[in-house]
GUTI-751357 format. One record per residue (C-alpha): residue in three letters; x, y, z. Coordinates in steps of 0.2 Angstrom, whole numbers, padded with zeros to 4 digits, always signed. Layout:
N
ALAXYZ...
END
This chain:
159
MET-0133+0102+0219SER-0117+0105+0229ILE-0103+0110+0222GLU-0095+0094+0227THR-0110+0085+0218ASN-0105+0096+0202ARG-0087+0093+0204LEU-0091+0075+0204ALA-0102+0076+0188SER-0090+0086+0179VAL-0076+0072+0183VAL-0086+0058+0177LEU-0091+0069+0160ALA-0073+0073+0158ALA-0067+0057+0160LEU-0083+0049+0147ALA-0079+0062+0134ALA-0060+0054+0135SER-0063+0038+0136LEU-0074+0040+0118VAL-0063+0049+0113GLY-0049+0038+0115HIS-0060+0024+0107THR-0065+0033+0095SER-0045+0037+0088SER-0041+0017+0092ALA-0055+0014+0078GLN-0049+0025+0068PHE-0028+0019+0069ALA-0035+0001+0072ALA-0020-0007+0061VAL-0005-0008+0073THR+0008-0019+0061LEU+0008-0020+0043ASP-0001-0035+0044ASP-0017-0029+0049TYR-0019-0021+0032GLY-0029-0026+0019GLY-0022-0026-0001ALA-0030-0010-0006GLU-0026+0000+0011LEU-0008-0006+0008PHE-0007+0000-0009GLU-0017+0016-0005ARG-0003+0018+0007PHE+0013+0013-0002CYS+0010+0013-0020ALA-0004+0027-0024SER+0008+0042-0023CYS+0016+0035-0039HIS+0006+0023-0046GLY-0011+0032-0043ALA-0026+0026-0033THR-0031+0019-0049ALA-0015+0011-0051ARG-0014+0016-0070GLY+0003+0026-0068ASN-0002+0044-0066GLY-0002+0047-0046PRO+0002+0063-0039VAL+0021+0060-0038ALA+0023+0050-0057GLY+0028+0068-0066ALA+0041+0073-0055LEU+0050+0055-0058ASN+0064+0053-0073VAL+0055+0037-0078VAL+0037+0031-0084VAL+0030+0023-0070PRO+0020+0009-0078ASP+0000+0005-0077LEU-0002-0009-0063THR-0019-0014-0072THR-0012-0020-0089ILE+0001-0035-0081GLU-0008-0047-0085SER-0011-0043-0104ARG+0006-0037-0105TYR+0011-0054-0100GLY+0000-0066-0107GLU-0006-0070-0090PHE-0002-0063-0074PRO+0016-0067-0066THR+0014-0068-0049GLY+0033-0073-0044ARG+0042-0059-0055ILE+0029-0045-0046ARG+0032-0051-0031ASP+0050-0051-0033ILE+0048-0034-0043ILE+0039-0027-0024ASP+0051-0035-0013GLY+0067-0028-0020ARG+0080-0037-0012GLY+0082-0053-0023ILE+0084-0042-0039ASP+0101-0039-0048MET+0097-0022-0055ARG+0115-0020-0065ALA+0104-0029-0081HIS+0092-0018-0079GLY+0099+0000-0073THR+0095+0009-0058ARG+0081+0005-0046THR+0067+0020-0045MET+0053+0010-0034PRO+0059+0009-0017VAL+0066-0010-0011TRP+0051-0013+0000GLY+0057-0031+0006TYR+0068-0020+0016GLU+0055-0005+0021PHE+0042-0017+0027TRP+0057-0028+0037VAL+0062-0013+0045GLU+0044-0006+0047GLU+0041-0024+0057GLY+0057-0025+0067GLU+0071-0031+0058ASP+0071-0050+0062VAL+0062-0067+0059VAL+0044-0061+0064ALA+0046-0046+0053GLN+0050-0058+0037GLN+0036-0066+0038SER+0025-0052+0041VAL+0035-0044+0024ARG+0031-0060+0016ASN+0011-0057+0020VAL+0011-0041+0014ILE+0019-0042-0002ASN+0006-0056-0005LYS-0008-0044-0001LEU-0001-0033-0014VAL+0001-0044-0026ASP-0015-0052-0026TYR-0021-0033-0026LEU-0015-0031-0042ARG-0020-0047-0048SER-0037-0041-0043LEU-0035-0025-0056GLN-0032-0031-0069ARG-0040-0026-0087SER-0047-0036-0101ASP-0035-0037-0117THR-0045-0024-0124ALA-0045-0010-0107GLY-0028-0017-0104ARG-0022-0008-0122GLU-0025+0010-0115ARG-0017+0019-0103GLY-0028+0029-0089ASP-0029+0045-0099GLY-0035+0034-0115THR-0017+0035-0126PRO-0011+0015-0129ALA+0002+0009-0117ALA+0016+0003-0121ASN+0022-0013-0124
END
């Protein structure tokens, strides 16, 4: 092979390698907006640090907080049914008057999502979709009344 052929082969191999790396990288980070994530992915990204991977209130940050992080797998058993609107409002946080409830430790996710998505009308629709996905995911995690009476660590849950 000539030097020119070797150089051409090297350029072709480098281009092929670069395209494969780019393809692999884009496959790993396919989500470009919050709408691209499913409920479980959103929960893992935004909620699990406090609520834990299994949503039982035992995330890695929970111990550093001045409040008890609730077990989100017992919402239905605590309320008698899954309060969809209430959970949506709590996650969103923008419409809740916290004066009657003290301070809000949980981030105001409605605002955070709105800023992340572009702070416009389209972003507001995205926020609704994202919060609905989180609510649906939390609904899917609910345990039966018997199981719901225990926290993730085996101690009785506070009602």
